[in-house]
N, C-alpha and C positions, 0 to 999 in steps of 0.2 A: 365275265362281262358284267359291267355295272349298268343299271337301268334307272331312268326316271320315268315314272308313269303318270300321265295326265288324264284327268277324268277317270279316276281309278275305280269308282263305284265300290262294290262290296268285296272285290278282290279275286274275281274269277280269273282274269288275265294274270294277276299277280301270282296266284297259286300255280298256274300253268308255267309261267316263266321260272318260278322257283323250282319246279320239278325238272325243268330243262337245265338248271344249274346257274341261272342268273342271280345276281345280287342286287337288291333294290336299295337305291340311295334315298328315294322319296316316292310316295304315292300321293298325288295331289287330288283332292276331292273337296267340293264345296258344301255337300250335304252332311249334316251332323251324324245321322244314323250310320251311313256307310263308313264314315271315318271311324266310328266306334267299332264297327265290324272289322275293319282293316287292323285296328290296333289289337283287337281280341285274337287275331290270327298272327300277330307278331310282326306286322309290316310297319315301316316308318311312315305313318300317315301324316299328312299336313292338311289341316282344315283351312282351305283357302280356295278362292277362285284362281283359275289358271293364270289370269292376267294380273294377279296380285302379288307375284313373286319375282325376284331377281334370280335368274338361272345361271348367271355368269360364274357363280362360285361352285357349280356342280361339275365334276369331272366325269361325265357319263359317256359310256360307249354306245348306248342305245336309248332312244326315246320311243316309248309306246304311248299312243293316244287313242282313246275311244270317245271321240266327241259326241255330244248329244245327237241322236239320230232323227229327232223330230223334223228338222229342216229338210230332210231328204226322204222321209217315209211317207207312204200314202196316208197313214193315220194322222201324221203331223201336218198334212197339207202341202208338203213338198214346195215350200216357199224359197228354199235354197238360201242364198246369201242375203235375201231380204228378211229372213227370220232372225230375230234378236238372239236366238239360241245357237246360231252358227258359231261353232268353236274353232273354225279353221284360222281366222286371223290371230287369235290368241296362241294357237298351236305354232303357227309360223314364227311369231315373235319369240316364243320360247326356244324353238329350234335355232334361231339366229343367235340367241344368247349362249346356249349351252354347247352348240356345235358337236353333236355326237357323230360317230362314224355311220350309224345306222338309224333308220326311222321306220316304225311300223304304225300304220293306222288301221283300225278295225271299225267297220260301219255297216249299215244296212245295204242290201243289194239295190235299193231304190236310188242310190247315189249314181248308179251306172245307166239309169233309164231317162229317156226324154219324157217330158210331159205330153199329155194327149194333145194339148194346144200347139205342140211343135210339128204336128202332121204336115202342115203347109209351110214350114219354115221355122227353124229353131228360135225360141224366144230369147236366147242368149244366156250368159252365165248368171245374170242377176235373177233370172226366173226359172231356169231349167237346170236341175241337178246334174245331168250328164254333161252339159256345156260347162258347168262350174268345175267339174273334174278336168275336162279337156283344156279349158282356157284359163283356169286359175290355179287349181291345186297342182296339176302336173307341171306347168311352167314354173310355179314357185319352187317345187322340189328340184326341178332340173337346174335351177340357178344355184343349188346347194350341193347336189349329188351327181355322180356320174351316171347312175342308172336308176330308173324308176319303173316299177312293174306292178301289176295287180292281178289277183285271182279271186274268183268266187269259190269258196270252200263250203262243204256241208258237214255239220257235226257228226252225222251218222256214219260218214266215211271213216271215222277214227274211233268208233266204238262208243260214241255218245248215243243214248237212246232217244234221239230227237233229230228231226229233219230240219235243222236250223241252218239256213244259208246266210253267209256273211261275206262281205267284201273285205279283203286285206290288201293294203297298198304297202309295198316295201321299197324304200329308197336307200341306196348305199353305194359303196365304191365298185360293186360288181353285182351281177344278177345272182339270184339264189336259185337253187333247184327246189322247186315247190314240193311240199310233201305229197306223197301219193296215197291213195286210199288204202286202208288196211281191212275194211269191213264192207260187206255188201249184202244184198238180198239173196238168201240161200235158194229161193225159188228159181233164180235165173242162173245159178252157177253152171248147170249143165249146158246152157245155151251160149255161154261165153267162151272166149278163146282160152288157150292153155295158160295164159298169164293170170287168169282169174282163179286158178287152182289154189293160189296162196292166200286168197281173201278169207277172212273169218266171217261167220254169220253176224249180221248186225245185231246190236242190242235192242231189245223190244220194250215197248211201253209196259207190257204186262209184267216184266221183271222188276218194275219200279213202283207199281201201284198195288194197293190192297183192294182186290175186287170185292171183298166182303165188308169193307169198312163203310159205315154209313148206310143209307137206304135210298132207293130210287124215289124220284118225285112221282107222286100218285097220279098226277094229271098229264104226265108226259106221254106222248105217242111214239116219239123217235128214240127215247132213252132205252138203251139195252138192245137195240135192233141190229147193231153192227159189231158183234163181239170180235170179229176178225181184226179189228183195229189194234187189239192188244198184242197181236203178233208182228206188229211193225213198230218202228220208231215213232214217237209222238210228233205231231206238228210242233211249231215253235212255241216254247214256253214264253208267255208274254208277261208284261209288268202288271197286267190286270186280271190275273188268274183268280184273285180273291173274289171277283164278281160272279164267277161260276158260269154255267151254261144252261140252256133250256131249249125247247123246240124252236123258239124264236131266235135265240142268240146263236145257235149252232149252224144256221143255214149256210154260212160261209165256210164252215169246217176248217178254220185256219188256226185255231188255238188248241193248246193241249187239253184244256178243260172241255172243249167241244168234242174232241175224240173220246175223252173219258165218259162223257154223258152218252154219246152214241154207242159206246162199247158196253157200258155197265148200267147206265141209268143214274149213276151218281153225278150230281151237278157240279161238284167242285173238288179240285185237287187239294190235298193237305199241303202245308208249306214243305213238309219233309219230302213228299212225293215230287213236288216241283223242283226241289233241289236235286233229287236223284236224277230226274230227267235232264238236268243241266250237267250232270256228271260230277256233282259234289258228293262227298261221302256223308254218312249220317251225322258225323261229328260236327260238320260245318254248320248245319242249320242252328245248332244250339248256341252258337256264338254270333248269330246275326242279331243286331240290335234293333230295337223299335217295336212298334205295334204290328199286328198281323198284316195290315195293308202295307206298311213300310217294309216289312221283311219279304213279302211276296214281290213287291216292286224291285227290291234289291236283287233278288234271285232272278226275276224275269229280265232285268236289264243287264245281267252279268254276261261276260264272255265265258262259254264253257271252258274250264281249265285245259282240257285236252286239246282244244283247238289252238289256244295260246301256246301250249307246249310244243306242238309239232311245227308251228311257224317259227317259234324261238329257236328250236333245234336246227331248222333250216338256215336261219341267219347265223347261228354259231358255226355251222359247218362252212358256210361261205366265207365267214370272217377268218376262220382258221386256214382256209385255202389261199386267201390273198388279203391279209390284213393291210389296210391302208389308212391314211389320214383323211380328214374332212376337206376334200379339195374338189374342184370342178374341172371340167375339160372343155376344150373349144368346141367339141362335137359330142355333147351328151347324148346318151341313148334313151329313147323313150320306148318302152315296150308295153303293149296293151294285151293283157291276157284274160281269158275267161275259162270257166269250167262248165261242162254240161252236166 
């Protein structure tokens, strides 16, 4: 299966799809450092904005897109379609030109949530991310595909040492069988049903960090007080791990560096540790281009390769079961899925 990847970043999704057996025709990325990183890993990177290319010449079976998450994330303000960084219009234009059999979009979970201001009535698709999905993205895809479905998946379910939750939207000629978790918390194995016996213990933060590297902050009161965090997957690796953590910064306990500080007293992950928590091998980080800040941003913004791999394998399986062309139906199926 041949793939065009939009908003490709540093190649996390590309590595996962490659592991699943997909062939990349192009990886489109507008930032220079990620383009150099993609090239260093052997991918056909194109340094361009997504709206700067003509896709009619590409014979792709799958389009994968990871548009900027800021329009839909809490950190980014969740302005939705009013945000200039909204990548959906450009993605839709590219889909219409290349007409692949399958489409996959990866984004933040915030894309499924209503804004607080919607409590007494939804603000509508221009201001509410959840309404944007329901009233814009899904109808757009249903005009092109028979089936559209979505799931929230967690990286730790598939052996990645990180509790990174991401939304995946898949559109195509038929529904896919979504990947099922392979890893879980060993503390709960005895309390689960017989089907949980096949789960493997999840990968932990402690397996990826050097607890002796560096030294604790002398004035920290919380640093090193919660060593049990090393026995769990890390929180989400963010694009701002280079800033580190402290007593003040870690109160939300939502970034990997916060967990590191609470567990060991160390305020900051190394770039290598952040890459391991994303599921990259140690060789990957040495081919990431740019400054320390740029490298940490690329790694924090990446799709964990294993997550991309399991989704790509599910698409491949569905395609093999019922390969069909790019056609619509009079009664398209819209499926809304979620994962607890």
